[in-house]
MARSE-319543 format. One record per residue (C-alpha): residue in one letter; x, y negated, z negated. Coordinates in Angstrom, 1 decimal, m for minus. Layout:
<milos>
<milo code="A" x="X" y="Y" z="Z"/>
...
</milos>
This chain:
<milos>
<milo code="M" x="m0.1" y="m0.3" z="0.4"/>
<milo code="Q" x="3.0" y="m2.5" z="m1.0"/>
<milo code="N" x="4.2" y="m1.6" z="2.6"/>
<milo code="N" x="0.9" y="m2.6" z="4.0"/>
<milo code="Q" x="0.9" y="m5.4" z="2.4"/>
<milo code="Q" x="4.4" y="m7.0" z="3.7"/>
<milo code="G" x="4.3" y="m6.1" z="6.9"/>
<milo code="A" x="0.6" y="m8.0" z="7.0"/>
<milo code="V" x="3.4" y="m11.2" z="5.4"/>
<milo code="L" x="5.8" y="m10.5" z="8.1"/>
<milo code="A" x="2.9" y="m10.7" z="11.4"/>
<milo code="I" x="1.5" y="m14.0" z="9.4"/>
<milo code="G" x="5.0" y="m15.5" z="9.1"/>
<milo code="L" x="5.5" y="m14.7" z="12.1"/>
<milo code="V" x="2.6" y="m16.7" z="13.5"/>
<milo code="F" x="3.3" y="m19.6" z="11.4"/>
<milo code="L" x="7.0" y="m19.7" z="13.2"/>
<milo code="L" x="5.2" y="m20.0" z="16.5"/>
<milo code="I" x="2.8" y="m22.6" z="15.9"/>
<milo code="I" x="5.4" y="m24.7" z="14.5"/>
<milo code="T" x="7.9" y="m24.0" z="17.6"/>
<milo code="V" x="4.9" y="m24.8" z="19.9"/>
<milo code="I" x="4.0" y="m28.0" z="18.2"/>
<milo code="G" x="7.9" y="m29.0" z="18.0"/>
<milo code="V" x="8.1" y="m27.9" z="22.1"/>
<milo code="A" x="5.3" y="m30.3" z="22.4"/>
<milo code="G" x="6.1" y="m33.1" z="20.2"/>
<milo code="S" x="9.5" y="m33.4" z="22.1"/>
<milo code="G" x="7.8" y="m34.2" z="25.1"/>
<milo code="H" x="5.8" y="m36.3" z="23.8"/>
<milo code="S" x="9.0" y="m38.0" z="22.9"/>
<milo code="L" x="10.7" y="m37.9" z="26.0"/>
<milo code="L" x="7.4" y="m38.9" z="28.0"/>
<milo code="G" x="7.5" y="m41.9" z="25.4"/>
<milo code="E" x="11.2" y="m42.7" z="26.3"/>
<milo code="R" x="10.2" y="m42.8" z="30.4"/>
<milo code="M" x="7.3" y="m45.0" z="30.1"/>
<milo code="A" x="9.4" y="m47.4" z="27.6"/>
<milo code="G" x="12.5" y="m47.2" z="30.1"/>
<milo code="N" x="10.6" y="m47.6" z="33.2"/>
<milo code="N" x="8.7" y="m50.3" z="31.1"/>
<milo code="K" x="12.0" y="m52.2" z="30.6"/>
<milo code="Q" x="12.5" y="m52.1" z="33.7"/>
<milo code="I" x="9.3" y="m53.3" z="35.6"/>
<milo code="A" x="10.6" y="m56.7" z="32.9"/>
<milo code="E" x="13.9" y="m56.6" z="34.4"/>
<milo code="A" x="12.3" y="m56.6" z="37.6"/>
<milo code="F" x="9.6" y="m59.8" z="36.3"/>
<milo code="M" x="12.9" y="m61.8" z="34.9"/>
<milo code="A" x="14.8" y="m61.2" z="38.2"/>
<milo code="A" x="11.8" y="m62.5" z="39.5"/>
<milo code="E" x="11.7" y="m65.6" z="38.1"/>
<milo code="T" x="15.2" y="m66.0" z="38.0"/>
<milo code="G" x="15.0" y="m66.6" z="42.0"/>
<milo code="I" x="11.8" y="m68.7" z="41.3"/>
<milo code="V" x="13.7" y="m70.5" z="39.5"/>
<milo code="N" x="17.0" y="m70.8" z="41.7"/>
<milo code="A" x="14.9" y="m71.7" z="44.1"/>
<milo code="V" x="13.3" y="m74.7" z="42.8"/>
<milo code="S" x="16.6" y="m76.3" z="41.7"/>
<milo code="W" x="17.6" y="m75.9" z="45.4"/>
<milo code="L" x="14.6" y="m77.1" z="47.3"/>
<milo code="D" x="15.2" y="m79.9" z="44.2"/>
<milo code="N" x="18.8" y="m81.2" z="45.1"/>
<milo code="P" x="18.2" y="m84.2" z="46.9"/>
<milo code="D" x="21.7" y="m82.5" z="49.4"/>
<milo code="N" x="19.0" y="m80.1" z="50.9"/>
<milo code="E" x="16.5" y="m82.5" z="52.1"/>
<milo code="A" x="16.7" y="m81.8" z="55.6"/>
<milo code="S" x="16.4" y="m78.1" z="55.2"/>
<milo code="W" x="12.4" y="m78.7" z="54.2"/>
<milo code="G" x="10.8" y="m77.3" z="56.8"/>
<milo code="Q" x="13.0" y="m75.7" z="58.2"/>
<milo code="V" x="12.7" y="m71.2" z="56.8"/>
<milo code="D" x="15.5" y="m69.2" z="57.8"/>
<milo code="T" x="17.7" y="m71.9" z="56.7"/>
<milo code="S" x="16.3" y="m72.4" z="53.5"/>
<milo code="L" x="16.1" y="m68.4" z="52.9"/>
<milo code="N" x="19.6" y="m67.6" z="53.9"/>
<milo code="A" x="21.4" y="m70.6" z="51.2"/>
<milo code="I" x="18.8" y="m69.5" z="48.5"/>
<milo code="N" x="19.1" y="m65.7" z="48.7"/>
<milo code="A" x="22.9" y="m66.4" z="49.2"/>
<milo code="L" x="23.2" y="m67.3" z="45.8"/>
<milo code="S" x="22.3" y="m64.7" z="44.0"/>
<milo code="A" x="24.8" y="m63.0" z="42.7"/>
<milo code="A" x="25.8" y="m59.0" z="42.7"/>
<milo code="P" x="24.4" y="m57.3" z="39.8"/>
<milo code="E" x="26.3" y="m57.4" z="37.1"/>
<milo code="S" x="27.3" y="m53.0" z="35.3"/>
<milo code="G" x="25.1" y="m53.7" z="32.5"/>
<milo code="N" x="22.1" y="m55.4" z="34.1"/>
<milo code="P" x="21.4" y="m53.8" z="37.4"/>
<milo code="A" x="18.7" y="m56.1" z="37.9"/>
<milo code="V" x="18.9" y="m58.7" z="41.6"/>
<milo code="W" x="16.1" y="m61.1" z="42.8"/>
<milo code="Q" x="15.8" y="m61.7" z="46.4"/>
<milo code="I" x="13.0" y="m65.1" z="48.0"/>
<milo code="A" x="11.0" y="m62.2" z="50.2"/>
<milo code="N" x="9.4" y="m65.4" z="52.0"/>
<milo code="L" x="9.1" y="m69.7" z="52.3"/>
<milo code="A" x="5.9" y="m71.1" z="53.5"/>
<milo code="F" x="6.2" y="m74.3" z="54.2"/>
<milo code="V" x="3.5" y="m76.4" z="54.5"/>
<milo code="D" x="3.5" y="m80.7" z="54.3"/>
<milo code="D" x="5.0" y="m81.4" z="51.0"/>
<milo code="E" x="4.1" y="m77.8" z="49.2"/>
<milo code="A" x="6.1" y="m74.2" z="49.4"/>
<milo code="T" x="4.6" y="m71.1" z="48.7"/>
<milo code="I" x="8.0" y="m69.6" z="47.1"/>
<milo code="L" x="7.6" y="m65.0" z="46.7"/>
<milo code="S" x="10.3" y="m64.1" z="44.4"/>
<milo code="C" x="11.2" y="m60.3" z="44.5"/>
<milo code="G" x="12.4" y="m58.6" z="41.1"/>
<milo code="S" x="14.3" y="m55.2" z="41.5"/>
<milo code="I" x="16.4" y="m52.4" z="39.8"/>
<milo code="N" x="19.4" y="m51.0" z="41.9"/>
<milo code="G" x="18.7" y="m47.1" z="42.4"/>
<milo code="S" x="15.6" y="m47.1" z="40.4"/>
<milo code="G" x="13.4" y="m48.2" z="42.4"/>
<milo code="V" x="11.4" y="m50.3" z="40.8"/>
<milo code="S" x="10.5" y="m53.5" z="42.2"/>
<milo code="R" x="8.2" y="m56.6" z="41.3"/>
<milo code="C" x="7.5" y="m59.7" z="42.7"/>
<milo code="I" x="6.1" y="m63.4" z="42.1"/>
<milo code="S" x="4.0" y="m66.3" z="43.8"/>
<milo code="S" x="4.6" y="m69.5" z="42.8"/>
<milo code="T" x="3.7" y="m72.8" z="44.8"/>
<milo code="Y" x="6.3" y="m75.9" z="44.9"/>
<milo code="I" x="5.0" y="m79.6" z="45.0"/>
<milo code="K" x="7.5" y="m81.3" z="46.3"/>
<milo code="G" x="8.2" y="m84.7" z="44.5"/>
<milo code="S" x="8.0" y="m88.2" z="45.9"/>
<milo code="G" x="12.2" y="m89.1" z="45.8"/>
<milo code="G" x="12.0" y="m92.0" z="46.0"/>
<milo code="G" x="11.7" y="m94.0" z="42.1"/>
<milo code="N" x="9.3" y="m96.0" z="40.9"/>
<milo code="L" x="8.3" y="m98.1" z="44.2"/>
<milo code="A" x="8.9" y="m98.6" z="47.8"/>
<milo code="A" x="9.1" y="m101.2" z="49.7"/>
<milo code="M" x="5.5" y="m101.7" z="49.9"/>
<milo code="N" x="3.0" y="m100.0" z="47.8"/>
<milo code="I" x="m0.5" y="m100.0" z="48.3"/>
<milo code="I" x="m2.6" y="m98.6" z="45.3"/>
<milo code="G" x="m6.5" y="m97.4" z="45.8"/>
<milo code="K" x="m8.5" y="m96.8" z="48.4"/>
<milo code="I" x="m8.3" y="m98.6" z="51.6"/>
<milo code="K" x="m10.6" y="m99.4" z="54.4"/>
<milo code="T" x="m8.8" y="m100.4" z="57.2"/>
<milo code="F" x="m4.8" y="m100.7" z="57.8"/>
<milo code="D" x="m3.7" y="m102.0" z="61.0"/>
<milo code="T" x="m0.1" y="m102.2" z="61.7"/>
<milo code="A" x="2.1" y="m104.7" z="63.2"/>
<milo code="N" x="2.4" y="m105.2" z="66.7"/>
<milo code="S" x="5.7" y="m106.9" z="66.4"/>
<milo code="N" x="8.1" y="m104.3" z="67.0"/>
<milo code="Q" x="10.5" y="m106.3" z="64.7"/>
<milo code="F" x="8.6" y="m106.0" z="61.6"/>
<milo code="Q" x="10.4" y="m103.7" z="59.7"/>
<milo code="L" x="9.2" y="m101.8" z="55.7"/>
<milo code="I" x="13.3" y="m100.0" z="54.5"/>
<milo code="G" x="12.6" y="m98.4" z="51.4"/>
<milo code="G" x="15.6" y="m97.5" z="49.0"/>
<milo code="N" x="17.0" y="m94.7" z="46.6"/>
<milo code="D" x="16.2" y="m91.8" z="49.4"/>
<milo code="G" x="12.8" y="m93.2" z="49.2"/>
<milo code="P" x="10.1" y="m94.0" z="51.4"/>
<milo code="A" x="9.2" y="m97.5" z="53.1"/>
<milo code="L" x="6.0" y="m97.6" z="53.0"/>
<milo code="A" x="4.3" y="m95.5" z="49.8"/>
<milo code="T" x="0.5" y="m94.9" z="48.4"/>
<milo code="D" x="m1.3" y="m92.8" z="46.4"/>
<milo code="T" x="m3.6" y="m90.6" z="48.1"/>
<milo code="L" x="m2.8" y="m88.2" z="50.9"/>
<milo code="D" x="m5.9" y="m89.4" z="52.8"/>
<milo code="N" x="m4.0" y="m92.9" z="52.9"/>
<milo code="A" x="m0.8" y="m91.8" z="54.1"/>
<milo code="E" x="m2.5" y="m90.1" z="56.6"/>
<milo code="L" x="m4.3" y="m93.2" z="57.5"/>
<milo code="I" x="m1.7" y="m95.3" z="58.1"/>
<milo code="I" x="1.1" y="m92.6" z="60.1"/>
<milo code="Q" x="m2.3" y="m92.2" z="62.5"/>
<milo code="D" x="m2.1" y="m96.2" z="63.5"/>
<milo code="I" x="1.3" y="m96.6" z="63.2"/>
<milo code="E" x="1.8" y="m93.7" z="65.4"/>
<milo code="S" x="m1.0" y="m94.8" z="67.7"/>
<milo code="K" x="1.6" y="m98.0" z="68.6"/>
<milo code="G" x="4.6" y="m95.8" z="68.8"/>
<milo code="R" x="6.1" y="m98.0" z="65.5"/>
<milo code="M" x="6.8" y="m95.8" z="62.7"/>
<milo code="D" x="10.8" y="m96.1" z="63.7"/>
<milo code="N" x="9.7" y="m99.7" z="62.1"/>
<milo code="Y" x="9.4" y="m98.2" z="58.3"/>
<milo code="V" x="12.8" y="m96.8" z="57.9"/>
<milo code="G" x="12.4" y="m94.0" z="55.1"/>
<milo code="G" x="8.6" y="m93.0" z="56.4"/>
<milo code="V" x="4.9" y="m92.8" z="54.5"/>
<milo code="K" x="4.5" y="m90.8" z="51.9"/>
<milo code="E" x="2.0" y="m89.7" z="49.1"/>
<milo code="V" x="3.7" y="m90.8" z="45.7"/>
<milo code="Q" x="2.2" y="m89.9" z="42.3"/>
<milo code="F" x="3.4" y="m93.6" z="40.5"/>
<milo code="D" x="4.7" y="m94.1" z="37.5"/>
<milo code="D" x="3.2" y="m96.0" z="35.1"/>
<milo code="P" x="2.2" y="m98.7" z="34.6"/>
<milo code="F" x="1.7" y="m98.3" z="38.8"/>
<milo code="G" x="0.3" y="m94.7" z="38.4"/>
<milo code="D" x="m2.2" y="m95.7" z="35.6"/>
<milo code="P" x="m4.9" y="m98.5" z="36.4"/>
<milo code="Q" x="m5.1" y="m99.6" z="32.5"/>
<milo code="K" x="m1.7" y="m99.9" z="32.7"/>
<milo code="M" x="m1.2" y="m101.5" z="35.7"/>
<milo code="Q" x="m4.3" y="m103.8" z="34.1"/>
<milo code="E" x="m2.2" y="m104.1" z="30.8"/>
<milo code="F" x="1.1" y="m105.2" z="33.1"/>
<milo code="I" x="m1.2" y="m108.0" z="35.4"/>
<milo code="T" x="m2.6" y="m109.5" z="31.4"/>
<milo code="G" x="1.4" y="m109.4" z="30.4"/>
<milo code="I" x="2.7" y="m111.8" z="33.3"/>
<milo code="K" x="m0.4" y="m113.4" z="33.7"/>
<milo code="D" x="m0.1" y="m113.9" z="29.3"/>
<milo code="Q" x="3.1" y="m115.0" z="29.7"/>
<milo code="W" x="2.9" y="m117.8" z="32.3"/>
<milo code="A" x="0.4" y="m119.5" z="30.5"/>
<milo code="G" x="1.7" y="m119.7" z="27.9"/>
<milo code="M" x="5.3" y="m121.6" z="29.8"/>
<milo code="L" x="5.4" y="m125.1" z="29.5"/>
<milo code="S" x="5.3" y="m126.9" z="33.5"/>
<milo code="T" x="8.7" y="m128.0" z="32.7"/>
<milo code="D" x="9.8" y="m124.5" z="32.3"/>
<milo code="P" x="12.1" y="m123.7" z="34.9"/>
<milo code="K" x="11.1" y="m120.2" z="35.0"/>
<milo code="K" x="7.2" y="m120.8" z="36.1"/>
<milo code="G" x="6.4" y="m121.1" z="39.2"/>
<milo code="T" x="3.6" y="m121.8" z="40.5"/>
<milo code="V" x="1.3" y="m121.7" z="43.9"/>
<milo code="T" x="0.3" y="m125.0" z="44.9"/>
<milo code="P" x="1.9" y="m127.3" z="44.7"/>
<milo code="L" x="4.3" y="m124.7" z="46.2"/>
<milo code="N" x="6.8" y="m123.4" z="43.9"/>
<milo code="M" x="7.6" y="m120.1" z="44.2"/>
<milo code="G" x="11.8" y="m120.1" z="42.5"/>
<milo code="D" x="14.5" y="m119.4" z="45.1"/>
<milo code="T" x="17.3" y="m116.6" z="44.7"/>
<milo code="T" x="19.4" y="m119.5" z="42.3"/>
<milo code="S" x="16.6" y="m119.8" z="40.3"/>
<milo code="P" x="13.8" y="m117.6" z="40.6"/>
<milo code="K" x="10.0" y="m117.7" z="38.7"/>
<milo code="I" x="7.6" y="m116.1" z="37.3"/>
<milo code="T" x="4.0" y="m117.0" z="39.4"/>
<milo code="Y" x="0.7" y="m116.1" z="38.7"/>
<milo code="H" x="m2.4" y="m117.7" z="40.0"/>
<milo code="E" x="m6.3" y="m116.7" z="40.2"/>
<milo code="G" x="m8.1" y="m116.4" z="43.2"/>
<milo code="D" x="m7.2" y="m116.3" z="46.6"/>
<milo code="V" x="m3.9" y="m117.2" z="48.5"/>
<milo code="E" x="m3.4" y="m118.4" z="52.1"/>
<milo code="L" x="0.4" y="m119.2" z="52.5"/>
<milo code="K" x="0.6" y="m120.9" z="56.3"/>
<milo code="G" x="3.7" y="m122.7" z="57.9"/>
<milo code="S" x="7.5" y="m122.2" z="57.2"/>
<milo code="G" x="8.9" y="m122.7" z="54.4"/>
<milo code="A" x="7.1" y="m120.6" z="51.8"/>
<milo code="V" x="9.7" y="m119.1" z="50.1"/>
<milo code="G" x="10.1" y="m117.5" z="46.5"/>
<milo code="A" x="11.6" y="m115.0" z="44.7"/>
<milo code="G" x="10.8" y="m113.1" z="41.3"/>
<milo code="I" x="7.7" y="m112.0" z="39.8"/>
<milo code="L" x="4.0" y="m113.1" z="42.0"/>
<milo code="V" x="1.2" y="m112.3" z="41.2"/>
<milo code="I" x="m2.1" y="m113.3" z="43.6"/>
<milo code="D" x="m5.1" y="m111.6" z="41.5"/>
<milo code="G" x="m7.2" y="m111.7" z="44.8"/>
<milo code="N" x="m6.4" y="m111.3" z="48.1"/>
<milo code="L" x="m4.0" y="m112.9" z="50.2"/>
<milo code="S" x="m3.4" y="m114.2" z="53.6"/>
<milo code="I" x="m0.3" y="m114.6" z="55.2"/>
<milo code="S" x="0.8" y="m117.2" z="58.3"/>
<milo code="G" x="3.4" y="m118.4" z="60.4"/>
<milo code="N" x="6.6" y="m118.0" z="59.4"/>
<milo code="F" x="6.7" y="m116.4" z="55.5"/>
<milo code="F" x="7.9" y="m113.1" z="54.1"/>
<milo code="D" x="10.6" y="m114.7" z="52.0"/>
<milo code="Y" x="10.2" y="m113.5" z="48.3"/>
<milo code="D" x="13.5" y="m111.5" z="46.4"/>
<milo code="G" x="10.9" y="m109.7" z="43.8"/>
<milo code="L" x="8.4" y="m108.2" z="42.4"/>
<milo code="V" x="5.1" y="m109.4" z="44.6"/>
<milo code="V" x="1.1" y="m107.4" z="43.0"/>
<milo code="V" x="m1.8" y="m108.7" z="45.0"/>
<milo code="T" x="m4.3" y="m107.4" z="43.6"/>
<milo code="G" x="m7.5" y="m108.5" z="45.7"/>
<milo code="Q" x="m9.4" y="m106.0" z="48.6"/>
<milo code="S" x="m7.6" y="m107.9" z="51.4"/>
<milo code="F" x="m4.2" y="m108.4" z="52.3"/>
<milo code="S" x="m3.3" y="m109.9" z="56.3"/>
<milo code="L" x="0.2" y="m110.3" z="57.8"/>
<milo code="S" x="0.6" y="m112.2" z="61.0"/>
<milo code="G" x="3.4" y="m114.1" z="62.7"/>
<milo code="G" x="5.9" y="m113.3" z="60.1"/>
<milo code="G" x="8.6" y="m114.9" z="61.7"/>
<milo code="S" x="12.4" y="m114.3" z="61.0"/>
<milo code="K" x="12.5" y="m113.8" z="57.3"/>
<milo code="D" x="14.8" y="m111.1" z="55.4"/>
<milo code="A" x="12.8" y="m110.3" z="51.9"/>
<milo code="R" x="13.6" y="m108.3" z="49.9"/>
<milo code="G" x="12.5" y="m106.3" z="46.6"/>
<milo code="S" x="8.9" y="m104.6" z="46.3"/>
<milo code="I" x="5.5" y="m105.6" z="47.1"/>
<milo code="V" x="2.3" y="m103.8" z="45.7"/>
<milo code="F" x="m1.2" y="m103.4" z="46.3"/>
<milo code="A" x="m3.1" y="m102.9" z="43.4"/>
<milo code="N" x="m7.3" y="m103.1" z="42.4"/>
<milo code="P" x="m7.3" y="m101.5" z="38.9"/>
<milo code="I" x="m11.5" y="m102.2" z="37.9"/>
<milo code="Q" x="m13.1" y="m101.2" z="35.4"/>
<milo code="I" x="m15.7" y="m98.6" z="35.6"/>
<milo code="G" x="m17.8" y="m98.2" z="32.2"/>
<milo code="D" x="m15.2" y="m97.0" z="29.6"/>
<milo code="S" x="m12.9" y="m95.4" z="32.2"/>
<milo code="W" x="m10.3" y="m97.4" z="34.8"/>
<milo code="A" x="m9.7" y="m96.3" z="38.5"/>
<milo code="F" x="m7.9" y="m98.0" z="41.5"/>
<milo code="G" x="m9.7" y="m99.0" z="44.8"/>
<milo code="E" x="m13.3" y="m97.4" z="43.7"/>
<milo code="A" x="m16.6" y="m98.6" z="44.3"/>
<milo code="E" x="m16.4" y="m102.0" z="45.9"/>
<milo code="A" x="m12.4" y="m101.9" z="45.2"/>
<milo code="T" x="m11.2" y="m101.3" z="49.1"/>
<milo code="F" x="m8.0" y="m102.7" z="50.7"/>
<milo code="E" x="m8.8" y="m104.4" z="54.2"/>
<milo code="F" x="m5.5" y="m104.3" z="55.3"/>
<milo code="D" x="m3.8" y="m106.1" z="58.2"/>
<milo code="V" x="0.0" y="m106.5" z="59.5"/>
<milo code="S" x="m1.4" y="m107.3" z="63.1"/>
<milo code="G" x="1.5" y="m109.6" z="63.5"/>
<milo code="G" x="4.7" y="m109.1" z="61.6"/>
<milo code="G" x="7.0" y="m111.6" z="64.1"/>
<milo code="N" x="11.2" y="m110.2" z="62.7"/>
<milo code="A" x="10.0" y="m110.1" z="59.2"/>
<milo code="T" x="12.3" y="m107.1" z="57.2"/>
<milo code="F" x="11.0" y="m106.7" z="53.4"/>
<milo code="T" x="13.3" y="m104.2" z="52.0"/>
<milo code="Y" x="13.6" y="m102.6" z="48.6"/>
<milo code="D" x="16.1" y="m104.0" z="46.7"/>
<milo code="E" x="16.1" y="m102.4" z="43.0"/>
<milo code="Q" x="18.9" y="m104.8" z="42.0"/>
<milo code="V" x="16.6" y="m108.0" z="42.6"/>
<milo code="L" x="13.5" y="m106.1" z="40.6"/>
<milo code="S" x="16.0" y="m106.0" z="37.7"/>
<milo code="T" x="16.6" y="m109.1" z="38.4"/>
<milo code="A" x="12.7" y="m110.2" z="38.2"/>
<milo code="R" x="12.3" y="m107.7" z="35.3"/>
<milo code="D" x="14.2" y="m109.7" z="32.6"/>
<milo code="L" x="12.8" y="m113.0" z="33.5"/>
<milo code="L" x="10.0" y="m111.3" z="31.3"/>
<milo code="S" x="9.9" y="m111.9" z="27.5"/>
<milo code="E" x="11.3" y="m108.9" z="25.3"/>
<milo code="T" x="8.1" y="m108.8" z="23.3"/>
<milo code="N" x="5.9" y="m108.7" z="26.8"/>
<milo code="I" x="4.4" y="m105.3" z="27.2"/>
<milo code="A" x="4.8" y="m106.1" z="30.9"/>
<milo code="K" x="8.4" y="m105.7" z="30.4"/>
<milo code="E" x="8.1" y="m102.3" z="27.9"/>
<milo code="L" x="6.1" y="m100.8" z="31.3"/>
<milo code="W" x="8.0" y="m101.8" z="33.9"/>
<milo code="Q" x="11.3" y="m99.6" z="34.2"/>
<milo code="V" x="13.3" y="m100.9" z="37.4"/>
<milo code="D" x="15.3" y="m98.0" z="37.3"/>
<milo code="A" x="14.8" y="m95.1" z="38.9"/>
<milo code="S" x="16.8" y="m92.6" z="36.4"/>
<milo code="E" x="14.4" y="m94.5" z="33.7"/>
<milo code="S" x="11.2" y="m93.8" z="36.3"/>
<milo code="V" x="12.3" y="m89.8" z="37.7"/>
<milo code="A" x="8.7" y="m89.0" z="36.4"/>
<milo code="A" x="7.2" y="m91.0" z="39.4"/>
<milo code="G" x="9.4" y="m88.6" z="41.9"/>
<milo code="K" x="9.3" y="m85.3" z="40.5"/>
<milo code="S" x="8.0" y="m82.0" z="42.0"/>
<milo code="K" x="6.1" y="m79.5" z="39.6"/>
<milo code="V" x="5.8" y="m75.6" z="40.1"/>
<milo code="T" x="2.1" y="m74.3" z="40.2"/>
<milo code="S" x="0.3" y="m71.0" z="40.6"/>
<milo code="W" x="2.5" y="m69.5" z="38.7"/>
<milo code="S" x="1.3" y="m65.2" z="39.7"/>
<milo code="A" x="2.8" y="m61.7" z="39.7"/>
<milo code="N" x="2.2" y="m60.8" z="43.4"/>
<milo code="T" x="0.5" y="m57.2" z="44.3"/>
<milo code="N" x="1.1" y="m57.6" z="48.1"/>
<milo code="D" x="3.7" y="m56.0" z="50.3"/>
<milo code="V" x="2.9" y="m57.4" z="53.1"/>
<milo code="V" x="5.3" y="m60.2" z="53.7"/>
<milo code="D" x="4.8" y="m62.4" z="56.7"/>
<milo code="P" x="9.1" y="m64.2" z="56.9"/>
<milo code="T" x="7.3" y="m66.3" z="60.4"/>
<milo code="R" x="4.6" y="m68.5" z="58.4"/>
<milo code="Q" x="5.4" y="m72.0" z="58.0"/>
</milos>
């Protein structure tokens, strides 16, 4: 009886041993599977990080002003950006490549793919790069707000010249830019706009209607508080707007019509109304701000002005502010022009800014130096998303 009991114990022990062995083997298999899954997830994460690195390199290359001439050239840009992808290090086999780059106007769609050498793991990210204005704070001429009509200069000698690699004429909407370009091209005068015509996201105060109004009010208040004998106070009636050796702050409320020769000036000129220029004028060095609904320039003579001219009508609608909405649309006519030239000049604008007192909000808001207003020309990246489409069309432009 005792021998039979010992045999049963042996059998039960062997069964338990078998169960334990099976559990151990199963656990080991799950452990190996977990390791493989963790390894795969790690490689997928590294592939995504490599793709992100590709996006960063592409954006950095596109941001570089030295590469401006390659904008829109797919093959040239792809080859240059992908040349930045270094060979993988021994401890990090991840690599990236820009698989596709599509240019449409001022946007570039970037498809960057990261992969792990020897694993077959690859992941891609798609992103949209929006080109910055590239022109600092202001252009030679700036139109902010909806334009109703635009008639460009007939004279082949009328020129706008941009500065700091910026446009000759800047505006805040694509519709405005297209309207302006269409009219200029219809007259074959695009070469007269050195730097071109571009849509720009203006820096403050010129990018914000409420701050623009504060800027104008700051200039108005300082001008109103100056004595008539102050050598820095200018007037439109009688015409005394300063010169390059003695610039002035000039503010005028109401429409202004400037005719004939000798209408010169320098410093800061704010016309809180419409501006009409005819005859031998446009000889002003500094900042000109016009807030009315229309501007016309005919004649123009042979003057060579420098600085920046801004057309903007900040208006308040209820509790909000806007540029050029409702009735505030520009009738813009430079159908004459003569031999007039207007060139963006940062030094002239800096001299004009120095006329403002240190306590004037206008001086605080207005940063002339492009390095201080770089946000106006900055690019941005949007639509950052994983891309699962394996079909890439490298010929799309």
